BADRENKOL-479743 format. One line per field, with one value per residue: residue in one letter; x, y, z of N, C-alpha, C, O, CB in turn; residue number from 1. Coordinates in pm, whole numbers. Glycine has a CB too. Layout:
<atoms>
residuo: (A/...)
n_u: (X/...)
n_v: (Y/...)
n_w: (Z/...)
ca_u: (X/...)
ca_v: (Y/...)
ca_w: (Z/...)
c_u: (X/...)
c_v: (Y/...)
c_w: (Z/...)
o_u: (X/...)
o_v: (Y/...)
o_w: (Z/...)
cb_u: (X/...)
cb_v: (Y/...)
cb_w: (Z/...)
num: (NUM/...)
</atoms>
This chain:
<atoms>
residuo: (X/X/X/X/X/X/X/X/X/X/X/X/X/X/X/X/X/X/X/X/X/X/X/X/X/X/X/X/X/X/X/X/X/X/X/X/X/X/X/X/X/X/X/X/X/X/X/X/X/X/X/X/X/X/X/X/X/X/X/X/X)
n_u: (-305/-117/-246/-441/-294/-151/-414/-520/-279/-256/-497/-431/-195/-333/-536/-392/-117/156/389/593/448/323/507/588/412/332/579/495/244/402/639/422/182/-123/-505/-575/-675/-601/-427/-464/-481/-251/-111/-191/-191/98/66/16/187/412/315/373/100/83/187/570/460/265/22/-264/-110)
n_v: (1522/1437/1617/1439/1129/1208/1265/963/867/946/907/603/666/743/469/293/197/120/298/226/1/237/385/135/67/317/354/106/218/441/298/136/333/430/503/765/673/346/327/248/-60/-100/-101/-268/-511/-496/-504/-802/-963/-919/-1058/-1320/-1388/-1423/-1561/-1588/-1498/-1355/-1430/-1610/-1817)
n_w: (-760/-552/-346/-276/-231/-14/125/187/287/523/673/662/832/1106/1106/1209/1085/987/920/763/544/453/331/177/14/-219/-269/-473/-581/-690/-922/-1060/-1155/-1064/-1045/-788/-562/-585/-329/-122/-161/-255/-44/183/-18/39/328/341/179/361/614/533/333/62/-223/-359/-650/-602/-569/-324/-67)
ca_u: (-290/-18/-222/-515/-203/-143/-470/-495/-195/-331/-598/-360/-149/-445/-593/-217/-39/250/492/702/417/261/588/581/266/365/651/478/224/526/670/301/92/-256/-521/-495/-745/-608/-272/-462/-488/-147/-64/-327/-91/245/120/23/251/509/280/349/-18/80/342/622/380/145/-89/-297/-46)
ca_v: (1411/1424/1604/1248/1057/1269/1207/855/830/1057/795/478/630/727/390/250/135/170/374/173/-29/312/412/42/83/470/279/11/271/550/175/94/437/360/604/713/509/212/302/172/-131/-192/-125/-410/-591/-504/-621/-949/-1032/-916/-1230/-1435/-1432/-1454/-1609/-1525/-1478/-1279/-1559/-1642/-1949)
ca_w: (-726/-404/-230/-262/-203/122/252/183/316/696/727/669/966/1205/1125/1294/913/962/796/634/491/370/222/67/-95/-213/-425/-516/-598/-773/-987/-1150/-1147/-1131/-979/-601/-478/-512/-310/32/-179/-276/105/212/-74/148/394/305/172/464/670/422/273/-57/-241/-453/-757/-577/-576/-234/-45)
c_u: (-195/-112/-403/-429/-172/-240/-543/-400/-216/-375/-584/-335/-201/-577/-464/-153/-1/319/548/620/365/391/606/494/317/523/637/320/306/615/564/173/-33/-336/-539/-574/-720/-467/-318/-512/-391/-92/-136/-189/14/217/82/117/396/415/307/238/-2/261/387/602/310/92/-116/-149/-116)
c_v: (1395/1513/1487/1167/1123/1210/1105/845/866/959/681/495/666/596/313/197/189/238/318/71/60/383/280/39/236/412/188/137/389/453/185/218/374/575/648/640/369/215/245/-13/-227/-135/-205/-498/-628/-582/-773/-991/-1000/-1018/-1292/-1498/-1485/-1465/-1568/-1472/-1393/-1324/-1637/-1829/-2047)
c_w: (-561/-316/-207/-219/-82/219/236/279/484/703/750/798/1077/1216/1146/1192/939/938/723/531/384/271/131/-116/-209/-295/-528/-638/-761/-923/-1128/-1148/-1160/-1008/-836/-485/-430/-426/-140/18/-181/-133/134/126/-14/228/431/266/256/544/617/373/163/-76/-371/-565/-773/-594/-376/-245/-24)
o_u: (-244/-80/-455/-486/-164/-220/-659/-450/-174/-294/-661/-385/-135/-675/-446/-113/-38/216/559/685/351/371/637/501/334/547/706/314/273/651/591/60/-59/-286/-517/-551/-758/-391/-236/-555/-390/31/-169/-97/46/271/114/153/495/481/244/235/-60/367/319/690/274/47/-27/-114/-64)
o_v: (1327/1506/1486/1096/1023/1147/1130/806/780/877/619/425/633/602/252/92/307/282/354/39/23/426/300/26/181/467/171/120/400/520/220/172/285/673/559/582/300/120/210/-84/-346/-135/-225/-543/-745/-691/-838/-1089/-1059/-1120/-1392/-1621/-1591/-1430/-1529/-1401/-1341/-1273/-1694/-1904/-2157)
o_w: (-470/-197/-95/-136/-10/323/267/384/561/748/824/886/1175/1289/1040/1243/947/886/606/431/268/157/14/-238/-318/-403/-628/-760/-879/-1020/-1243/-1139/-1241/-953/-754/-379/-336/-444/-55/109/-149/-149/17/194/2/244/531/331/213/523/653/359/139/-23/-466/-613/-879/-696/-313/-337/-7)
cb_u: (-229/173/-188/-564/-106/-167/-543/-472/-94/-453/-685/-237/-42/-512/-695/-204/-61/264/595/855/382/164/722/528/70/371/738/454/207/691/639/237/113/-321/-585/-451/-824/-621/-142/-608/-534/-48/-63/-565/-50/297/141/-49/241/552/171/403/-104/-16/365/676/322/107/16/-495/33)
cb_v: (1353/1499/1787/1158/1040/1416/1288/814/874/1214/775/451/660/858/365/119/120/158/446/71/-90/416/466/-59/138/567/230/-139/265/598/33/-64/541/79/631/865/460/71/478/274/-109/-183/-26/-398/-547/-380/-579/-991/-1053/-757/-1293/-1531/-1347/-1340/-1770/-1562/-1549/-1193/-1722/-1634/-1955)
cb_w: (-856/-412/-146/-408/-301/116/325/71/229/720/669/577/984/1181/1040/1437/763/943/823/706/543/459/275/150/40/-14/-415/-373/-480/-611/-874/-1082/-1244/-1037/-1025/-500/-537/-626/-333/151/-233/-431/205/91/-166/236/484/227/53/535/691/451/257/-147/-232/-469/-778/-609/-720/-239/45)
num: (1/2/3/4/5/6/7/8/9/10/11/12/13/14/15/16/17/18/19/20/21/22/23/24/25/26/27/28/29/30/31/32/33/34/35/36/37/38/39/40/41/42/43/44/45/46/47/48/49/50/51/52/53/54/55/56/57/58/59/60/61)
</atoms>
């Protein structure tokens, strides 16, 4: 699983995703373990929250 997460993180970095957003996604993944393939979604969710696209409950604003 760690290798799979590493490959996904490397791909996200290559796409220009900020390392701090990937770290936040990994922290979310650690708190809510799922299949490694959902890491990209967790990172994107963190990006959207940072941009204020989601309300406090995680629902679209």
